[in-house]
Backbone bond lengths (Angstrom), bond angles and torsions (degrees), N, CA, C in turn:
res aa  C-N    CA-C-N  psi(-1)  N-CA   C-N-CA  omega(-1)  CA-C   N-CA-C  phi
1 X - - - 1.455 - - 1.526 109.27 -
2 X 1.327 114.85 139.79 1.442 121.57 176.08 1.517 109.57 -120.08
3 X 1.294 117.10 130.19 1.459 121.59 -178.27 1.529 109.57 -119.49
4 X 1.329 116.03 126.82 1.457 121.26 175.89 1.533 108.23 -133.66
5 X 1.343 115.67 110.46 1.477 120.56 -175.72 1.518 108.47 55.84
6 X 1.321 117.09 -118.11 1.449 120.56 -178.15 1.511 112.99 -102.41
7 X 1.354 115.81 15.05 1.457 121.40 -178.58 1.543 110.48 -106.05
8 X 1.285 115.83 140.27 1.464 123.47 -178.76 1.532 108.72 -122.43
9 X 1.329 117.27 128.69 1.488 121.04 179.41 1.524 109.10 -131.16
10 X 1.339 112.91 151.24 1.466 120.74 178.59 1.509 109.53 -118.09
11 X 1.279 117.08 126.17 1.468 122.72 176.59 1.544 108.44 -98.36
12 X 1.289 117.88 120.32 1.464 122.85 178.23 1.542 107.41 -91.85
13 X 1.318 116.50 99.73 1.461 118.88 -179.28 1.512 113.40 -70.04
14 X 1.329 116.96 -10.31 1.453 120.11 177.11 1.513 112.33 -67.93
15 X 1.339 116.86 -19.78 1.453 120.68 -179.92 1.523 112.50 -98.15
16 X 1.310 117.92 3.98 1.460 121.43 178.76 1.509 110.51 -67.07
17 X 1.318 117.49 141.24 1.463 121.63 175.46 1.518 107.85 -154.88
18 X 1.315 115.72 158.66 1.454 121.36 176.46 1.513 106.61 -107.38
19 X 1.321 116.78 116.36 1.480 120.29 -175.94 1.538 108.29 -157.29
20 X 1.328 116.84 164.02 1.474 119.09 176.25 1.523 109.82 -56.68
21 X 1.336 117.84 143.91 1.460 121.11 -172.68 1.519 113.11 -64.97
22 X 1.310 118.24 -23.25 1.464 120.54 -179.97 1.486 111.34 -67.19
23 X 1.354 116.44 -22.65 1.465 120.06 176.15 1.505 110.69 -63.73
24 X 1.329 117.06 -35.21 1.462 122.50 178.73 1.544 108.54 -60.67
25 X 1.324 116.75 -44.22 1.457 120.28 178.85 1.527 110.57 -65.95
26 X 1.321 116.75 -40.54 1.467 120.96 -178.71 1.517 112.65 -63.21
27 X 1.358 115.87 -41.41 1.458 120.80 178.37 1.526 109.80 -62.63
28 X 1.341 116.13 -44.60 1.456 120.13 179.54 1.521 109.76 -62.34
29 X 1.302 118.11 -41.64 1.464 120.94 -178.68 1.522 110.96 -65.65
30 X 1.354 115.46 -43.75 1.467 119.51 -177.44 1.523 111.58 -57.10
31 X 1.316 117.38 -43.15 1.464 119.80 -178.73 1.520 112.28 -78.00
32 X 1.326 116.03 -30.94 1.484 120.76 -177.54 1.523 111.65 -68.88
33 X 1.322 117.19 -29.71 1.482 118.94 -174.70 1.529 112.59 -90.27
34 X 1.327 119.20 -4.56 1.467 120.01 -178.85 1.510 113.46 -60.02
35 X 1.320 116.90 -32.99 1.461 120.32 -178.69 1.520 111.40 -102.25
36 X 1.292 116.89 20.45 1.456 121.30 178.06 1.503 110.86 -92.29
37 X 1.324 115.95 -178.42 1.444 122.10 -177.83 1.509 111.60 -57.23
38 X 1.307 116.39 137.33 1.464 122.42 -178.98 1.536 111.58 -114.46
39 X 1.326 118.53 172.94 1.456 121.38 -178.61 1.533 110.79 -52.82
40 X 1.353 111.56 140.69 1.486 118.08 176.89 1.493 113.40 79.75
41 X 1.364 117.78 6.22 1.443 121.02 177.09 1.534 113.12 82.82
42 X 1.332 118.63 7.73 1.441 121.01 179.02 1.507 110.32 -81.40
43 X 1.335 117.38 172.47 1.429 121.37 179.49 1.526 110.82 -130.35
44 X 1.290 115.82 151.97 1.446 120.63 176.40 1.514 109.93 -61.61
45 X 1.323 117.82 142.80 1.458 123.08 177.26 1.510 108.77 -114.65
46 X 1.316 115.54 61.40 1.445 120.42 -178.12 1.517 110.66 -98.25
47 X 1.327 115.17 150.58 1.468 119.85 178.75 1.549 110.08 -64.36
48 X 1.325 115.92 -21.37 1.472 118.80 179.84 1.522 112.04 -80.17
49 X 1.327 116.61 -9.52 1.450 119.61 -179.45 1.554 106.75 -104.41
50 X 1.296 115.76 106.14 1.463 120.16 -175.47 1.522 112.09 -80.81
51 X 1.331 115.98 -12.74 1.461 117.89 179.87 1.525 106.91 -153.01
52 X 1.368 114.02 157.36 1.454 118.90 178.26 1.527 109.58 -65.19
53 X 1.333 117.40 134.54 1.449 122.47 -178.97 1.491 108.42 -128.11
54 X 1.360 116.49 109.89 1.455 118.22 -175.42 1.508 112.69 -101.30
55 X 1.347 117.60 22.37 1.447 120.11 176.42 1.541 109.29 -68.44
56 X 1.282 118.07 130.59 1.447 121.55 -179.77 1.509 110.21 -65.16
57 X 1.345 119.04 138.67 1.466 120.92 -179.51 1.510 114.80 -53.45
58 X 1.335 116.68 -35.45 1.476 117.84 -178.42 1.521 109.99 -71.59
59 X 1.311 117.90 -35.80 1.440 119.89 176.66 1.566 110.53 -65.23
60 X 1.320 115.21 -37.29 1.464 119.36 177.66 1.505 110.64 -63.68
61 X 1.326 116.21 -46.57 1.480 119.54 178.52 1.530 111.04 -60.17
62 X 1.329 115.74 -41.18 1.477 119.80 -179.35 1.510 110.79 -65.24
63 X 1.331 118.04 -37.75 1.477 120.67 179.85 1.512 110.99 -66.50
64 X 1.330 117.11 -43.24 1.476 120.66 178.46 1.509 110.57 -63.82
65 X 1.345 116.48 -45.88 1.452 120.80 179.21 1.531 111.13 -60.43
66 X 1.310 116.28 -45.22 1.457 119.91 -177.68 1.546 110.92 -63.15
67 X 1.336 115.80 -43.22 1.454 119.01 178.91 1.520 112.88 -62.85
68 X 1.323 116.23 -43.74 1.466 120.32 177.86 1.542 111.30 -63.48
69 X 1.309 113.15 -43.53 1.524 119.69 -177.14 1.504 110.94 -63.66
70 X 1.306 118.38 -33.51 1.478 121.80 179.54 1.515 110.63 -65.90
71 X 1.339 116.83 -34.44 1.455 120.35 -177.96 1.536 112.33 -90.74
72 X 1.317 116.40 -34.58 1.464 122.54 -178.08 1.509 108.05 -141.89
73 X 1.352 117.14 88.72 1.472 120.81 -174.31 1.532 113.26 -54.00
74 X 1.302 115.28 133.82 1.447 122.40 179.95 1.504 109.95 -98.00
75 X 1.333 115.80 157.59 1.446 121.57 177.05 1.545 108.63 -87.24
76 X 1.324 114.02 159.29 1.473 118.25 -177.34 1.512 112.29 -60.44
77 X 1.341 116.55 -37.89 1.486 117.58 -177.87 1.504 111.70 -70.66
78 X 1.343 118.68 -20.49 1.444 121.46 175.20 1.554 109.31 -74.45
79 X 1.317 115.20 -46.05 1.474 118.54 178.23 1.510 111.34 -62.24
80 X 1.308 116.90 -33.29 1.459 122.46 179.77 1.518 112.68 -56.09
81 X 1.327 117.91 -35.40 1.471 120.85 -174.24 1.523 113.19 -100.14
82 X 1.328 117.65 1.40 1.496 120.33 -175.39 1.542 111.47 -57.98
83 X 1.298 117.17 -51.37 1.478 119.61 -176.58 1.518 111.54 -59.79
84 X 1.331 117.04 -42.79 1.465 120.42 178.85 1.524 110.70 -62.26
85 X 1.340 115.85 -39.31 1.461 119.46 -179.40 1.545 111.32 -70.57
86 X 1.290 117.82 -32.81 1.496 120.08 176.07 1.532 109.64 -61.52
87 X 1.336 115.70 -47.09 1.445 120.35 179.63 1.535 110.31 -65.24
88 X 1.332 116.67 -37.92 1.446 121.67 177.80 1.504 111.46 -62.52
89 X 1.337 115.19 -43.50 1.467 119.04 179.54 1.506 111.58 -61.67
90 X 1.314 118.03 -42.24 1.473 120.34 177.77 1.525 110.00 -62.96
91 X 1.324 118.58 -41.08 1.445 122.43 -179.69 1.542 110.01 -66.46
92 X 1.318 117.56 -43.50 1.462 120.80 179.20 1.523 110.17 -63.92
93 X 1.305 117.27 -41.05 1.454 120.90 179.33 1.534 110.78 -62.25
94 X 1.290 116.35 -41.47 1.482 120.12 176.64 1.497 111.87 -62.63
95 X 1.324 116.07 -47.01 1.437 120.81 179.11 1.544 112.79 -61.31
96 X 1.295 115.04 -45.55 1.457 119.51 -179.26 1.517 112.12 -63.61
97 X 1.338 116.46 -43.31 1.458 118.05 -178.47 1.512 111.86 -68.86
98 X 1.349 116.99 -36.09 1.452 120.36 179.31 1.543 109.76 -67.34
99 X 1.325 115.32 -41.85 1.483 118.60 179.83 1.525 109.66 -67.60
100 X 1.314 117.99 -45.70 1.431 121.47 -176.42 1.539 111.76 -64.58
101 X 1.334 115.95 -31.88 1.476 119.87 179.84 1.523 112.22 -68.00
102 X 1.353 116.68 -25.47 1.481 119.62 175.94 1.508 111.44 -76.98
103 X 1.357 115.46 -26.48 1.472 119.46 178.61 1.508 110.71 -83.03
104 X 1.331 116.70 -35.10 1.452 121.31 -179.33 1.534 109.87 -124.35
105 X 1.318 117.22 69.55 1.466 119.06 -177.21 1.514 113.50 -59.44
106 X 1.315 117.36 -25.64 1.470 119.28 179.81 1.533 111.99 -69.25
107 X 1.336 116.75 -16.76 1.487 121.30 177.68 1.518 111.06 -109.19
108 X 1.293 117.08 19.12 1.482 121.92 -175.19 1.519 112.29 -55.47
109 X 1.327 116.05 -45.86 1.485 118.22 -177.57 1.512 112.16 -60.17
110 X 1.321 116.52 -40.56 1.469 120.71 -179.97 1.534 110.53 -71.05
111 X 1.322 116.83 -44.54 1.451 121.36 -175.77 1.509 113.28 -65.68
112 X 1.343 117.00 -28.93 1.467 121.91 -177.31 1.528 112.04 -105.54
113 X 1.305 116.49 18.66 1.456 120.18 -173.62 1.540 112.89 -62.48
114 X 1.363 116.39 -31.76 1.460 120.30 -179.67 1.536 113.60 -104.34
115 X 1.305 117.46 4.56 1.476 121.17 -173.12 1.505 112.91 -62.76
116 X 1.334 117.65 -43.69 1.449 120.77 -178.09 1.536 110.70 -64.34
117 X 1.305 116.33 -44.77 1.480 119.46 179.04 1.520 111.02 -66.04
118 X 1.319 116.69 -39.18 1.458 120.42 -178.84 1.560 110.95 -66.00
119 X 1.296 115.10 -40.12 1.478 119.46 176.94 1.534 110.43 -63.79
120 X 1.321 116.94 -45.96 1.477 119.77 -179.58 1.511 109.40 -61.02
121 X 1.317 118.00 -46.02 1.472 119.75 -176.70 1.537 110.88 -68.14
122 X 1.315 117.41 -39.38 1.460 120.61 -179.47 1.539 110.17 -63.11
123 X 1.304 117.14 -43.38 1.486 120.30 177.32 1.490 111.72 -65.23
124 X 1.338 116.55 -34.87 1.460 121.40 178.28 1.541 110.34 -66.88
125 X 1.327 117.30 -47.10 1.454 121.44 -178.89 1.525 110.74 -64.89
126 X 1.328 117.49 -31.57 1.450 120.81 -179.66 1.517 112.82 -60.98
127 X 1.328 116.06 -25.85 1.468 121.53 -179.32 1.524 113.58 -77.68
128 X 1.329 115.33 -15.59 1.454 119.39 -174.22 1.528 111.43 -74.25
129 X 1.308 115.18 152.48 1.467 121.61 172.55 1.548 107.17 -78.99
130 X 1.314 118.10 108.02 1.471 120.46 -173.12 1.515 112.52 -62.01
131 X 1.325 117.84 -33.05 1.452 119.40 -179.75 1.524 111.16 -66.78
132 X 1.343 116.03 -42.42 1.459 119.60 178.43 1.533 109.65 -64.43
133 X 1.312 117.40 -40.96 1.481 121.67 178.08 1.503 109.95 -58.66
134 X 1.306 118.09 -46.53 1.461 121.34 -177.24 1.530 110.20 -66.93
135 X 1.316 117.30 -36.28 1.486 120.09 175.67 1.536 110.02 -63.29
136 X 1.333 115.99 -43.05 1.460 120.88 -179.94 1.537 111.49 -61.61
137 X 1.316 115.65 -43.37 1.461 120.73 -179.51 1.516 110.82 -66.74
138 X 1.337 117.78 -39.95 1.460 120.84 177.41 1.545 109.60 -61.81
139 X 1.312 115.44 -45.36 1.443 119.42 -179.93 1.540 112.75 -61.14
140 X 1.328 115.61 -32.03 1.484 119.76 -176.25 1.532 111.71 -66.51
141 X 1.342 117.24 -20.93 1.486 119.32 179.82 1.534 110.50 -108.30
142 X 1.310 117.27 14.41 1.453 120.80 174.48 1.488 116.08 89.65
143 X 1.322 117.83 7.69 1.485 121.22 176.42 1.518 108.72 -85.01
144 X 1.358 116.30 160.77 1.446 119.52 168.67 1.528 108.56 -60.22
145 X 1.338 116.01 136.65 1.441 118.13 -176.35 1.519 113.36 -55.28
146 X 1.305 117.27 -43.72 1.483 121.04 179.71 1.532 109.12 -93.09
147 X 1.350 116.03 131.49 1.469 118.25 175.95 1.525 112.79 -67.81
148 X 1.326 116.98 -11.44 1.464 121.50 -177.68 1.512 111.75 -98.56
149 X 1.332 117.34 0.63 1.451 120.29 -175.82 1.523 112.79 -57.69
150 X 1.316 117.59 -52.70 1.470 119.96 -177.27 1.492 111.40 -62.27
151 X 1.308 117.47 -40.99 1.460 121.34 179.03 1.532 111.63 -61.84
152 X 1.334 115.65 -41.30 1.485 119.43 -179.80 1.519 111.63 -68.16
153 X 1.326 116.27 -40.76 1.492 120.03 -179.83 1.544 108.68 -63.82
154 X 1.324 116.49 -44.24 1.458 117.91 177.69 1.501 113.17 -61.11
155 X 1.359 116.90 -37.72 1.446 121.84 176.90 1.513 110.98 -61.52
156 X 1.320 116.83 -45.09 1.472 121.51 -179.10 1.519 110.54 -64.45
157 X 1.353 116.21 -45.46 1.463 119.73 178.39 1.508 113.66 -62.57
158 X 1.342 116.07 -39.95 1.437 120.71 179.13 1.518 111.02 -67.55
159 X 1.311 117.63 -39.64 1.439 121.71 179.62 1.544 110.47 -65.17
160 X 1.314 116.72 -39.88 1.455 120.00 178.92 1.523 111.64 -69.51
161 X 1.325 117.34 -32.74 1.463 119.63 -178.94 1.522 112.25 -73.08
162 X 1.349 117.29 -23.28 1.467 121.74 -178.82 1.529 111.92 -94.28
163 X 1.320 116.69 -10.82 1.462 118.87 -177.07 1.532 107.41 -143.23
164 X 1.299 117.10 135.48 1.457 120.58 -179.19 1.515 111.40 -61.38
165 X 1.317 115.08 -37.56 1.473 118.96 -179.85 1.513 111.06 -82.27
166 X 1.342 117.80 -39.02 1.451 120.39 -179.09 1.505 110.64 77.80
167 X 1.326 116.69 -70.90 1.433 122.09 178.67 1.528 108.66 -129.34
168 X 1.309 115.49 146.83 1.466 120.33 -179.14 1.511 110.41 -74.89
169 X 1.352 116.83 145.62 1.478 118.76 174.32 1.530 109.40 -70.47
170 X 1.328 114.32 143.43 1.472 119.07 -179.25 1.520 111.49 -66.97
171 X 1.322 115.33 -33.04 1.472 121.03 176.99 1.514 109.44 -142.80
172 X 1.321 116.06 148.38 1.460 120.98 173.28 1.528 108.62 -90.76
173 X 1.324 116.03 87.77 1.453 121.67 -175.69 1.509 111.61 -102.43
174 X 1.290 116.56 149.18 1.468 122.79 177.87 1.538 108.79 -72.29
175 X 1.296 119.17 115.88 1.472 120.64 -178.41 1.525 112.65 -64.24
176 X 1.345 117.08 -17.06 1.454 121.33 179.78 1.512 111.30 -91.20
177 X 1.327 118.10 -2.48 1.448 120.44 -175.95 1.543 110.54 -68.35
178 X 1.321 114.50 151.87 1.461 119.61 175.66 1.545 108.86 -73.20
179 X 1.282 115.99 151.80 1.484 119.46 176.69 1.529 108.72 -147.10
180 X 1.304 115.23 158.15 1.426 119.19 172.33 1.533 109.02 -142.79
181 X 1.334 114.78 147.42 1.443 122.24 -174.61 1.508 109.75 -100.43
182 X 1.338 116.57 129.35 1.444 121.33 179.50 1.510 111.09 -83.29
183 X 1.304 116.46 148.65 1.467 122.26 172.54 1.514 106.44 -111.50
184 X 1.320 115.01 102.49 1.497 120.32 -175.21 1.523 113.17 -104.72
185 X 1.312 117.60 14.47 1.421 119.05 -177.93 1.535 112.51 -63.11
186 X 1.330 115.04 -35.45 1.431 119.51 -179.61 1.532 114.05 -101.28
187 X 1.315 116.07 -0.42 1.461 121.38 -179.11 1.510 110.41 121.38
188 X 1.332 115.28 -168.73 1.453 120.31 -178.72 1.519 112.03 -85.79
189 X 1.284 116.37 116.10 1.465 121.01 176.68 1.531 107.30 -98.19
190 X 1.320 117.18 108.94 1.449 121.36 -175.77 1.526 110.15 -109.52
191 X 1.339 113.66 142.84 1.440 119.63 176.58 1.553 109.71 -103.79
192 X 1.296 115.49 129.14 1.464 121.42 178.67 1.528 112.27 53.45
193 X 1.353 114.89 38.13 1.482 122.16 177.19 1.519 112.92 59.20
194 X 1.326 117.99 18.77 1.487 120.22 178.70 1.516 108.32 -87.38
195 X 1.352 114.83 153.11 1.454 119.72 176.46 1.520 110.04 -65.78
196 X 1.320 119.28 136.48 1.470 120.19 -179.59 1.520 112.96 -72.93
197 X 1.322 117.83 -8.44 1.467 121.32 -176.10 1.532 112.91 -97.74
198 X 1.295 118.02 -7.14 1.463 119.65 -174.18 1.519 112.77 -122.66
199 X 1.320 116.16 43.48 1.468 118.76 176.80 1.533 108.50 -64.48
200 X 1.309 117.96 134.90 1.473 120.00 -175.73 1.535 112.78 -66.11
201 X 1.333 115.84 138.83 1.455 123.69 174.72 1.496 114.14 56.37
202 X 1.320 117.17 35.59 1.451 120.02 177.69 1.528 111.24 -152.64
203 X 1.312 115.45 165.34 1.448 122.08 176.39 1.508 108.69 -106.55
204 X 1.333 116.22 128.29 1.451 119.96 -178.88 1.525 109.15 -100.01
205 X 1.325 116.58 135.88 1.453 121.81 -175.48 1.540 110.78 -119.20
206 X 1.338 114.90 128.81 1.471 120.53 171.83 1.510 107.91 -105.80
207 X 1.311 116.86 128.13 1.459 120.41 -167.70 1.534 114.90 -76.53
208 X 1.326 114.43 147.12 1.458 122.42 171.89 1.545 108.25 -77.35
209 X 1.346 116.27 146.99 1.465 122.70 175.53 1.522 111.69 65.49
210 X 1.320 117.49 25.54 1.451 121.27 179.79 1.523 110.72 -90.87
211 X 1.323 116.86 138.83 1.461 120.00 173.03 1.518 108.37 -71.43
212 X 1.337 114.77 125.71 1.475 119.65 -178.81 1.533 109.06 -128.61
213 X 1.294 116.10 106.24 1.469 120.08 -178.67 1.532 111.34 -80.27
214 X 1.367 115.54 2.33 1.459 118.22 175.09 1.531 111.91 -76.97
215 X 1.382 116.49 -9.69 1.449 119.75 179.69 1.556 108.00 -80.69
216 X 1.322 115.17 91.74 1.462 119.91 -177.67 1.499 112.98 -115.43
217 X 1.332 117.33 -4.95 1.465 120.02 -176.35 1.531 110.78 -74.71
218 X 1.323 117.28 155.43 1.447 122.55 179.51 1.522 112.59 -61.70
219 X 1.337 117.02 -20.38 1.466 120.10 179.82 1.528 112.01 -63.09
220 X 1.310 116.87 -19.55 1.469 120.82 -177.99 1.516 111.86 -96.55
221 X 1.305 118.57 6.47 1.452 120.71 179.89 1.542 108.73 -86.43
222 X 1.345 115.77 162.38 1.447 121.46 -179.11 1.521 109.45 -156.35
223 X 1.319 115.06 147.51 1.489 120.19 178.61 1.543 110.93 -71.52
224 X 1.324 116.76 -12.48 1.475 119.40 -178.11 1.543 112.73 -100.45
225 X 1.343 118.35 -0.67 1.432 120.26 -177.48 1.526 112.45 -68.28
226 X 1.334 118.32 -16.56 1.464 119.70 177.88 1.520 110.76 -70.93
227 X 1.343 117.19 -2.10 1.473 118.33 168.56 1.509 110.33 -62.31
228 X 1.339 115.38 -23.98 1.473 120.74 -178.13 1.523 109.06 -118.11
229 X 1.317 117.68 101.30 1.477 121.94 -174.73 1.541 111.98 -51.92
230 X 1.306 113.82 133.84 1.471 119.56 177.15 1.523 115.15 85.74
231 X 1.320 116.71 -7.36 1.457 119.68 -177.79 1.523 108.93 -96.81
232 X 1.321 115.75 121.45 1.463 120.85 -173.75 1.521 111.82 -97.66
233 X 1.342 116.88 -20.40 1.481 117.98 -178.76 1.527 108.47 -159.74
234 X 1.304 115.19 164.72 1.480 118.27 176.79 1.510 108.79 -67.09
235 X 1.317 116.59 134.61 1.446 120.58 176.91 1.521 112.34 -131.16
236 X 1.342 116.14 21.45 1.468 120.63 178.15 1.534 108.74 -102.29
237 X 1.328 116.40 129.14 1.438 121.06 179.08 1.525 110.55 -76.81
238 X 1.324 117.73 120.50 1.459 122.98 -173.42 1.514 112.87 -100.77
239 X 1.325 116.93 11.93 1.463 120.65 179.80 1.511 111.54 -127.72
240 X 1.310 115.39 -172.05 1.457 122.93 179.82 1.520 107.18 -131.92
241 X 1.312 117.72 122.62 1.476 121.52 -173.77 1.522 111.21 -101.05
242 X 1.334 115.56 138.27 1.480 122.02 171.30 1.517 108.17 -126.27
243 X 1.308 115.22 122.30 1.453 120.45 174.29 1.538 110.38 -103.47
244 X 1.317 116.11 117.91 1.483 120.08 -177.61 1.515 108.99 -133.50
245 X 1.310 116.15 179.65 1.447 121.20 -177.68 1.548 111.42 -65.46
246 X 1.311 118.10 143.91 1.466 120.04 176.30 1.499 111.05 -57.08
247 X 1.333 116.37 140.72 1.459 121.60 -179.55 1.501 114.54 93.95
248 X 1.342 117.26 -7.44 1.445 120.55 177.90 1.527 111.20 -63.53
249 X 1.319 118.33 132.46 1.477 121.71 -179.78 1.526 110.94 -70.19
250 X 1.323 115.03 139.95 1.450 122.53 177.52 1.532 108.56 -120.58
251 X 1.329 118.36 135.48 1.455 121.98 -174.40 1.522 111.45 -121.04
252 X 1.320 114.61 150.95 1.475 120.56 172.96 1.537 107.39 -74.30
253 X 1.351 116.47 147.55 1.450 121.12 -177.82 1.528 112.22 -71.92
254 X 1.351 116.42 -23.34 1.475 121.32 178.11 1.507 107.66 -161.82
255 X 1.327 115.62 173.62 1.465 119.66 -179.63 1.507 111.17 -59.89
256 X 1.305 116.84 145.42 1.475 120.12 -178.76 1.521 111.65 -174.52
257 X 1.298 114.14 -172.95 1.481 122.65 -176.71 1.517 108.95 -123.60
258 X 1.324 116.38 131.74 1.453 119.98 176.63 1.518 108.70 -69.61
259 X 1.313 117.69 114.10 1.454 120.95 -176.41 1.506 112.09 -99.25
260 X 1.332 116.78 -17.57 1.465 120.12 -171.46 1.513 108.03 -159.81
261 X 1.317 118.48 127.59 1.470 122.27 175.54 1.479 108.53 -147.84
262 X 1.314 119.06 111.41 1.465 121.45 -176.87 1.527 108.38 -158.28
263 X 1.301 116.57 155.43 1.463 123.34 174.86 1.517 107.28 -96.07
264 X 1.337 116.66 104.94 1.456 122.45 -178.44 1.539 107.91 -83.12
265 X 1.307 115.62 92.60 1.455 119.77 -177.04 1.500 111.81 -82.59
266 X 1.291 117.17 162.38 1.463 121.20 177.08 1.513 111.63 113.32
267 X 1.318 115.72 148.95 1.452 120.97 179.64 1.533 111.01 -62.52
268 X 1.317 115.38 132.23 1.468 119.44 178.03 1.515 113.79 85.00
269 X 1.344 117.49 -0.33 1.469 120.63 -179.31 1.519 109.85 -94.27
270 X 1.319 116.04 -179.07 1.459 120.39 -172.06 1.511 115.24 -87.67
271 X 1.329 118.83 -12.09 1.450 120.63 -176.61 1.492 111.60 72.83
272 X 1.362 119.69 -156.81 1.443 121.65 -179.68 1.540 110.49 -58.49
273 X 1.329 116.16 126.55 1.486 119.31 -174.13 1.540 109.73 -137.44
274 X 1.344 115.90 136.74 1.441 121.70 174.32 1.540 107.17 -128.07
275 X 1.332 115.90 130.90 1.441 122.97 176.82 1.527 108.48 -115.38
276 X 1.340 116.69 123.21 1.458 120.41 179.75 1.520 108.91 -110.93
277 X 1.305 116.71 131.75 1.471 122.73 -177.34 1.545 107.70 -100.34
278 X 1.326 114.49 128.67 1.474 122.65 179.50 1.480 110.65 -115.93
279 X 1.335 116.12 143.06 1.447 121.37 177.00 1.529 109.35 -84.48
280 X 1.312 115.86 121.34 1.442 123.53 178.18 1.532 107.25 -129.16
281 X 1.323 118.76 138.09 1.464 119.49 -179.10 1.539 113.29 -49.20
282 X 1.308 116.26 131.67 1.472 125.60 175.66 1.549 112.19 75.27
283 X 1.317 118.13 -3.17 1.452 118.16 -179.21 1.538 109.72 -163.70
284 X 1.296 115.46 -174.24 1.454 121.60 170.86 1.511 108.74 -126.58
285 X 1.301 116.23 137.71 1.474 122.10 -178.30 1.522 108.24 -113.25
286 X 1.315 115.83 146.01 1.461 119.01 178.27 1.504 110.52 -124.53
287 X 1.334 115.96 150.34 1.445 122.06 170.88 1.514 107.96 -121.64
288 X 1.290 116.33 143.97 1.466 120.71 -176.72 1.533 111.41 -119.84
289 X 1.305 114.49 140.35 1.466 121.31 178.52 1.516 109.80 -129.28
């Protein structure tokens, strides 16, 4: 028993264990998300949940991680394994409760009280893109989302310092040429039934980071989009478009290997696509055309 002023606390030494400190965060996260939003927008109906809580499980994990990190800063390699440990904790809890219920069948109802919710949440988390989750968690504590960011920036700076050009231009375009920027947020606005990409004597530009509601194909869906209520698929353009005259030469930005070349036919697909793989320290980087 621990007494502090008028407060009384009980420490259960039966739960003591020696383990990496990130496990403590993972256990807290695993139990905290059981009453959070579940697949399909439904909510747990547990007696322990006195009110509907629509906080997304990933936001809950990020909040716990951020609070812990503010008091006891974690290392990057600890944050890297948090999501895996949360799933592991749910799996261990399920295994333990199932095993214990065979030993103490008279207490089966109590031992399996959280099993249904744990199974639902574990199956839900399994659908997530673990790399995106880890980037989100890193960002929540003020780190660069990608663990490879610093390495890639150093590579780019080093390459530029050793070569005047650094990286090759994708196209040799006339800097004095006329250009116009497309607005594709609402779709393709065409004049006189002409293609918006082949305006005569000019360069057409499609903007990076533009909202594009033309992305309706299932390829743009994600199990993590329910972080953003009402959003069914990614609709942010993550590239930069250049529309030029047919036959214009296109170049790779640096040496690499063609990893993928195919014409993706079909409505909503990418069309002719080339992916080039480049060797970058600690990772591989790709460019797409």
